[in-house]
N, C-alpha and C positions, 0 to 999 in steps of 0.2 A: 094295578100296574097299567100305565098307558101303553099305547101301541108302539111308540118309539122305543121305550124302555124294554118292552117285551122282545122286540126285534134285536136290539143291541145285546141283550142278555144271551139270546140263542146264538148269535154270531160269535160273541166272546167265548161261549162254551164249545165252539168248534162245530156249530151247526150250519146247515145250508137253508137259506130262506128264499121261498118263491115270492116275489114282490113285483108289483106293477112299476113300470118306469113311465116316461112320457111317450114311449113308443111301444114296443112289445114287452110282454112280461119277461122278467129276468130271474136268474138264480144268483144269489149273492152269498159271498163267504169271505172270511178274514184271510188275507193272503199268507199270513204267517202260520195258519193252521193246516198242516199237511193232511190231516184227516178230512177237513172240510173241502180242501182243494181236490183231493182224490175222489170225494163223493160227487162233486160236480162233474168230473170226467165220467164217472160211472153212470150218473143220471142221464147224461147226454150221449153216452157211448162215444165219447170224443177221444181221438188218439192223444195220448199224453205228451206227444212231441209238438202239439199245437198249443201255443200260448193262449191264455185267457185275457180278455180286455179288463181294464180297471175303470172305476168311476170315482170321482172326487167331488167335493163340495165347492171348491174354488181353485183358481189358477195357482194360488200360493202353495197349495198342496202338491202340485206338480213340480214347482221350483224346488221344493224341499227334497224331492226324489232325484234331483240332479238333471232333470230333463231340459232339453234345448228348446226353449220357446222363442223361436226366431221371429223376425218382423212379420212374415206372412201369418204365422200362427197367432201372434199378438193382435193383428188386425181383426181376425175372426173372433178370437176370445173376447175382445172388447166391443164386439158388435151385438146387435139384438138377437143374434142366433144362439147366444150362450147366456144362461143355460138353455139347452134345447137338444134337438135331434141331429147333432153333428158330432161325429167321432173323429178325433185327431190321431194321426200316427206321428209320434215324435221320437227323436233320437235322444242321446244323452250328451250333456254338455260338461257335467262334472261327475266322473266315475266315482270319486271319493264319497259322494252323497248317496250312491246307489245302495239300497238296502239288500240284505241277503236274498230276499224273495224275488228280487229282480235280476239276480246274477245270471249270466248266460244270455240275457236279452240285449239285442242291439237297438231295439225300438219297442215301443208299446202303443197299443190302441187305447185311447182314453176319452172319457166324456164327462161333462157336467150335466146331469139330467134335470129337466124342468118338471120335477115332481116334488111337491112339498114334503111328503112323508119320507121319501128316499133321501132328499137333501138333509132333512133333520137327522136321519140315521147316519149319514156320511159325516156330518159335523161332529157326531159323537165318536165314531169309530175311526175316522181317517179313511184313507183309500181302501176300497173293497174290490175284490174280483167280482164282476157282474157280467154275465153272459146270457144271451137269449135262451129262453126256456123251451128249447126244441131239441129233438134228437139230432145228432150229428148226421150231416148228409141230406137233411131235409131243410131247404131254405126257408120254408114258411113256418112261422111260429103261430100256433092257434091263439085266437084273441080272447079265450076264456079259460078259466082254471080247470074246469071239468075235462076239456079236450087236451089240455097240456098234460094233466096227470095220466091220461090214457097213453100218451106218447112217450113219457119219460120211463126210464128203466129204474123204477123204484119211486120213493116219495121223499120230498124235501122234509127237513125237520120242523119247519114252520111254514104255513101257507097264509099269505095275506091277500085276500081277495078285494079288489077295488073295481068291480065291474069289468066291462070289456076293454081290453087293450087295443092299441092300433095294430093293424096287420102289416104295416110297412115299417121297416127298421130305420135306423139313423143312416145318414149319408156319411161315408168314410172318406176323409181327405188326408193324404200323406203330405205333411208339411216338411219332410226331409228334402223334398225336391223344390227347385225354384225354376219355373212356377210350380206350386203344389199340384199333385196328381189326385184326381178323384178315383178311388178304388172301388167304391160302391155307391150307386145312386139310390137314395132313400127319400125320406120326407123333405129334405132340403134340396132344392133344384140347383143345377149348375149355374144358371143365370144369376140366382141370388148370391151365390158364393163369389162369382166373378165380379159382380158389381161392388162387393165389399173389398175384394183384393185390388180392384182397379181404382178405387176411390182414394184419391190423395188428399 
C-alpha cells in the first residue's frame, strides 16, 4: 500500500493523522467523523467551542461548501501564493450548500497547502480538518515529530514523518472585510499580499 492510500484509509476509518504541511506539522481528520474530531481536541487539549480550520485541494472544493469567495479572495486564490502558506477566513454565500459538519459556523479558516503528499490525500478525501500539531495555548509548533509527540496529549493513529517542518505558520487573512484584514502574520508578508490586492 502506498503512503497516500495508507493515509486515506486511516482517515476514512475515523483516525487522526500527524502529517507535514508546507508550514508546521498538522493533525488531519475527516470532518464527518465525530470520533476523529473529538480526538484532535483531546490531543491538543483545545476547547471544543473553538472551531478547527479546514484544508482543501482546490478552490472548487470551497465553492461546493457554499463559501463566499469574493473578489479580494479570488485575487489571492489566483495568485502565486496559492497553493501555499496563506489561510483564508471566508463566510458563506449559499447556506443551502453548507454540509452538516459546518452547521453553526458563520465563517471558516481554510487553506490549500503546497505539499504534494497532503494535496494527493485531499484530492482523495475532499475537505479535511487540519490544525497545527501543538498543544492549545502554546503558539509554537515543534518542527519535528519527536518533540510534537512529547507535547500532545496522546498519540495520533498514524504518524507520517517528512523531516523538519517550518517553525512559522501560515498568514491568516480575513476576506469577509473590505479591505481584507490580516489576523496573523506568518510566512507570507503583508507587503506581498497588499501588492496582489492592489494589482488591477
